[in-house]
N, C-alpha and C positions, 0 to 999 in steps of 0.2 A: 631857757628852753633845755632838756634834758637828753642825755644821748638815749637813743633805743634801739639803735642795732648794735654800736660796739658794748662790749662789757668788759671784764677786769682786764682782759688778755685779748683784744681784738674782737673780731666777731668769730663766733662759735655755736655750732649745734649738727644736728642730724645731714649727714649729704643728702641732696635732692629733696630737703626740705627747708623751706624759709627760714632763717636766710641764707643759708649754704646752699644754693642754687645758682646754674649756669646766668640765670637773670640778675640775681642779687649781684655776682662776681663783677658780670659787665657793667652794672650800674655803679660798682664800686671803683672800677678801673676807670670810668669816664670822669666818674667826681672826684678822686683822688688826684689822676691826671691832670684834671683842668684846675684844681688846688695849686699843686705844685707847678705846674707849667706857667701858669699866670706869675710867679713871684720870682723864678728862676729861669737860667737860661740855656742851659743845657739839654733840657728834655728827654733825660734818659733815666729808666728804671730796670732794676735788678729783681728777677723773679726766682725765689726757690721754694721747694717743696719737701715733705718727708715721702714716703713710701706707701701711702693708700692709693685706692686705684681712683676715688675720686679726686686725687689731685692732678690728673689729666685733664678733668672736666673745668675745674676751676682755673687751671693756668692757661688753659686756651682761652677762655672767657675773658679772663684779666685783660690776657694779651690784646683780644678784640677790642675791648673799652680804653685801654691805654692808647693803642696806635691809632684808633679813632679820632682821639684827639691831640695828634701830633708826637705821641711820646714813642720813644725808640726803646725796644723793651729787647734786656738781655737773660736768655733762660739760663739758670744755673744748674736746673735738674735738682737730685737730694743732695740737699747737704744740711748740717746742722743749724739750727736757729741762730746762732752767735756768728755763724759764718756769713749768714746774710746782713746782720749789722757789722761787720766789718767789711765786707765787700761793697756796700752801700756809700762807705765814705772811700774805701781806698780806690773805688772807680770811679770816684768824684758823680754820682749818679743823684739826681734830685730824690728819690724814693726809691725804697726797698721792700718788698714785699715776701711773708713767709707763709705758705699756705701747709698748714699744719693744727692740728688739734691737741699737739703736745703728747701728753700721757693717756688721754682717752681711746676707746677700741676704735677699728679700723671705721666702722659705721659713721662716726663724726668727722668732721674737720673744719677747719678754721682760717681766716685769714689775718695776718698780723703786718701792721706797717710800721718802715724805718723811717725816718726824717734822715737829710742830705749829711747828718753828724753822725750817722749809725746808731742812734738812740731811738727807741720807740716814742711813737707820737704821745704827746700831750693829750689830756682831755680836752681841751681846747681845739687844737688841729683835729681830733675826731669829731667834734661837734660841728665844726666848720665843714668837712668833708661831707657830714650827715646831711646839712643844710644845702648843699650843691647836689646830694642826691636827690633830693626831691624837687629839684628845679629841672626845667628844660632847656640842658647843656646846648651850646653850640659845637659842631663838627667841624673840622679842618676841612678844606678844599682838599680835590682829589690827589693834587702833587705835593700836599702836605702831610698825608698820612706817613705815620711811622714807620719803621721796620721792626723786623723781628728775628733774633739771631740767637744760635745757642752758644755757648761758653764750655770751652772743653776744662778750662785751665783752673776754675772756681776749687777745686778740690785740693790740687797741689798748693794753690795760694793758703788755703786755710793749714793744711798741714803745717806748712812752713810757718806759719804765722803762731801758730800753737807750740810749736817747738823752741820756738825764740822767747816763750816766756821763761825758761829755764836757760841758765847759764851754759855757755857753748862745750865745756868740759863733763856736763852731767850726763851719767850713765845709770842705765838700768842691768846693766850685764849681772848675772847672778840671781836676777830676781825672777820667780814665776808669777805670772799675772793673768787670773782671768777676766776676760772682757766679755759683759753681756749687753748687745746695742739695740735689745727690744726689737729685733727685725726693723729699725726704722733709720733716720737720716744719718746715722753715724757709722752704719755698718762696713763702709770703706774705709772712712777717715780714722776711728778711733784705733782699730786695730794696728792701722799702719803706723801713727804714731809711736805707739808702746814699741811696736818690733825694731823702729828706726832708731829708737832710743836703746835698743840693746837687750829688750825683756824677751823672756820666752812667754809668750801669747798663746793662751788657750780661749778661744773663740765660742762663744754661743749665741742665739738672738741674730745672727748676721745671715740669714737667707730669707729674706723678704719678698714675699708673692703680691703683696696689696691687700691681703688679708689679715695677715698675721701680725700685724705689728702692734705693741704691749701684750700680745697674749702668750698667757702663762711664761713671761720673760720681763728683763727691762726692770727699774726701780719701782713699778708697781707690786711686781711679783719677783721678790729676790731668790725665792726658795732654790730654784734650779743652780742658781750663781753659787749660794750658799754649798750646797750639795758638791758642785765642781771643786770648788776650794779646800773642803775635804777631801774629796776622792784624790784630788792632783796635788795635795799638799803645798799649795799654792800660798806666796806672801800677802796675796790681797786679792778680794775681787770687786771690780766696778761695774757698777749696775747703771745703766743710762736709761733715758725715758725716748720716745718715738721721735722727739725731735733735738734730746741732747743738749735740751738746755738745763736738766737736773740731774743730781747723781745720787744715789745711794751706795755706800761703801762696806765691804763683806770683810770683816778680819779674818786672821788665818783660823779661827776657832769657829768659823762659820755663821759668826752673828753680825747682824746688820745694826747699821750706823748710821743714824740721821744728820741733817744738816745741822743742827745745833753742836752737837761734836765736832764735826769738821771745822764749822766757824771758830769754835774755841781753840782747836789746835792750830790754826793759820794765824789768827788772832794773837795768841802767846810768840808761835814761831817769828811773825812778822815783826811784834814789838820787840822781841831779842836781837832780830837783825837790823833794827830800826827801819824799818821797811811801813811801817803801819802809819797812815794819816790820821789826823783827828782823835788820837787817843781814844778811840774805842771803834764802835762800828755800828751798820743800821742793820735792823732784822724787825720782821713784822710783830702783830700783837701775837701770834701764835707761838712764838718762841718760849722755852720754856724757863720759868724763874729759877731752877737751879742753873742755868746759863749765864741769866744776868748778874747773879749772884755770884758765880764764878768769874765773871769779868769785873766786877768791882772789888775781889779779892786780890787780882793782880792789877788794880790800878785803871782799869779800864772802864768805859762806862757804854752803855746800851741804849740806842736811839730807835724808837718802836717808829712804826708807819703803818696804815691799812695792809690787808694782804693783798700781795701781787707784786711781782717782782719789779714791775714798772714803777712803783711806788717807791721801793726801796732805792732804786736808781736814781729817781729824781731828788730824794733827800741827799745820797750819798753826794751827786752833783752841787745841790745847794748848799751844802756844810762842808764839803771837800774832804769826804771820806773815800777810802780807795778798797774797803772790804765791806759786803753787806750781802743778806740774804735770807732765804726761808729754810725754815725747820725741815720742808718738804725737799729740800735738796737743791734749791735754785741759789747758788753762790755766784756771787757779783763780783770781780774785780776789775774795778776800770782803770787800772794800769795796762791791763792786756785787753779786754773786750767790755764792749758797750751792754752787753746784757749776760745773763747766765750763762754760765759753759759748764757742762759737767765734766768734760775731759780737763780743760784746763785747770778746775779746782780739783780735779784727783790726783793730776801731775803736780798740785802746790804740796798735796800731802805726801806723793812721794818723796819729792825733794826734802819734806822732812824724816820723812822714813829711812830716807839714806844718810841724812845728814844725823841723825839722832843714832844711828844703827841700833833701833829698839822695834820691836814686832810691832806690829798694826794695834794690836789689842791694848797696848799698853800708853800711847800717843791718842788714841780714840776714847778716853775714858776719862776726861778732864773735868767731868764734875759728876756728881749724882743729882740725875734730873728729878725733879717734883713728881710725884705721881699724876699721871693727866688721864682724863676720860674725854673721848670727842665722840659724840653722836649726830647723825646727819638725817634729819626731818625733812622728808619730802614733801613739799605742798604744791597745789594746783592754779595758782594765780592769786590766792589770798592775801595781797600785798600789805594788808592793813593788820596781819596775824601779830606781828610785834606791838602793834598799837594798841590791843585788847587791853581794857583794865585789869581783867584778871590776871592775864599773861605777864603783865608789866609788874603786878604785885607779887605775883610768885617768884619772877626773877629778882626782883629788890629785896623780898626776904631771903633769898638763897645767896645774893651777893653778901649781906649782912653776916649769914653764918660761916664764909670765908674768909671775911674783912681782917682779920688777924696775920694769917698766915697761907695765903692762896687770893685765886683769882676764876672770875665766871666771864667769859667772853660769849656771847650768842651774836651771829650777824648772818645775813642772806648771803650765799654764793653768787659770785660775779658770772659764773661760767655755768651753773648747774642748777636745778630748781631745789635747791635744798636749802634748809634753815640749818647753820652748824652750831652746835652745843659744845663747848669747850669748857673744862672745870679743872682747876689745880688744886692741890692743898697736900701736906705731910699725910694726912688722913686717907689712903684710897677707900675705905668704906663708906667716908663723909661724902667724896665727889660721885660714887657711884650712886648715892642716896639722891641726892641733889639733880645730878642729872637725869633719873629716871624719873622724879617727880616734874622736871621741867617738861621731858619729852612727851611724859603720859598727858601732861596739861594740853600739849599742842596739838597731840595725834588725835586727842578727843573732841 
């Protein structure tokens, strides 16, 4: 049986349209609560969210579902996704929930689950929750209905946890940093952490109103941060997304730096300080070939997984790595957090910046990336498109043309109705031609 409600990263869609409705959220609360309540004894769940207006609706619906099967609910309010993973474990909860659609616009929302160890649920766990979702579940007796209460110190707990990822003597005194919180879940935590560490902080994207999350700001729209870095002559710009599990850095010249360059810097820095486990790191199939070859040159290796930070984390845990991530800016450091944490990743870079006493532009250009072309093809439910013989032949012929010094990756998105085409090669004209040929064939 395949999952039909859960996607690559939890449940996601347009708010008030199935599966992101109050009814579905209530049923998911019932099902997840029943699944975890039956195997554990504490009957405790924590719920966090980002700043979308629809978060109130989903939070209340899930609370009703959880309490009706006897779970006690602790509402944390707007907090970054990694904070929910951390607090699920530290508060000894049986389950954690983050209500967020990450980098998507305000009109979308989503639901992510964390297990009692603070890590996102496996495919198997999600499948079992879906099976319960389709059943008529028993409710607890009137006297056993769970309680719901708001927790006020979640933000403070997370801020202190983030600061402990650095040496107690570490300071950002003398550094000017632009922080773009995407009008999202980190709008309080991220500026506070940087200020408490001694930096001069310039805040943008930190006035959420329920509708402006990720709107012309954050990691998906770093232009304003880049302009601010240049205008203020800042040392660095940090752009988080709506739930702060990914980061894009802006160097002192106003240039955007993606997750591959950041991982390359952290890997080499950690190798030098003997902190890197597994003699390598984990990244997805989307990471650049230039990144992989740089790692090989410094004696490290790259293990690739399907797209999704959940799959990166699963491989890290299976093979005992402590660094992994995605080109998009999800950087996972399991010594510190159970999922991608954009703020912690930025702090690891700042630690290197202070240590080497070099400008960001020097540290964030570890390798020359291969030219890469990515195109998204929207489709309307033709799930057999990639199985059509004509498309398969074009893909096979194109792969052969890139065989010597490049690669072709075509996959369906797990969160949006797109087929994603990615091609890499040292010849940019060749990959443009190939992507055009494939996309034209699919569109027609």
